[in-house]
N, C-alpha and C positions, 0 to 999 in steps of 0.2 A: 504494500500500499504505500501511496505517495505521502510525503510529509508536508505539512503546512507550515509556512514561515510567517511570522508576525512581527511587527515592529510598532513601538509607540514611544513618544518623547513627551515629557511633561515637566512642568515647573513645580517643584515641591519646596518645602521650607529649607532643605538642605542645598538647593540649586536645581540645575537642569538634569533630569535623569531620563536615560533612554534604555529600553530593554528590547533585545531581539530574542525571540523564542523559535524553537523548532518543535512542532507538535506532530506526533505520529500515533495514529489509533487512539486519540484522546489523552495521551501521555506526553509530558515534556521530555524531549530527548536532547535538547541542547538550550542553553540559557546564557545570555551574555549581557551584562549591564555596562553602560558607558555614560558619558556626559561630563558636565562641570558641576560637581557637587562636593559637599563637605562630608566626611566620615572618618572614623578612627581605625576601622578594620577593613581589610581587603574584601570587596564584594564578590570576589571569586568563591568565597565560602558559601555565600547565599546561592550563587548560580549552581554550585555543586549540590546543595541541599535540595534544590528544586528539580533536578534531574530525576526522572522516574515517577514524579507525582502526577496524578490525574489532573488535567486542565479543567478545573472546576473550582468554584469559590471554597466550598467546604474543605476539600483535600488541600488546597493551597494555604488556606488559613490555619489548618491543623499543623502543616509543616512549618509555617512562618511563627507561630505563637511561641514555641520554645526558644527561638532565636532572639537575640537582642538587636532587633532591626535598627533602633536608634544608634547603635554603635557603628553600623555600616553606612547608614543614611542619617546624619545628625537631625534629630528632632522629628523624624518621620515615624508615625504610628503603623502598626501592622496593617490596618484597614486602608490607609493610603497607599501603601505599596501593593496591596491586593487590588485595589482599583486600578493602578497602573498596569498590573499583569493582565487583568481581565479586559482592559480596554484596548489591548494590542490589536492592531488591524492587520489583515492579511496583506502579504506582499505578493505581487504578480510576477 
């Protein structure tokens, strides 16, 4: 089955955050964050944590809750990051 690629960029309290996702059969197979934002920990840890997670609000929220999202994206709450992930638009 073919993978779907999505991308979204938004302004959060920490700065501009962009996320690229690859979704195959409803699961995240690749995740990459970029942009111009403030954070104390490398976002690659969050990217790695999201690989293999079902691309739906409940599963994503459950995976993000134990992580200290504010340490990766200064001042950003789990629900804000979740909104960014779920608002990603398909790339052609």
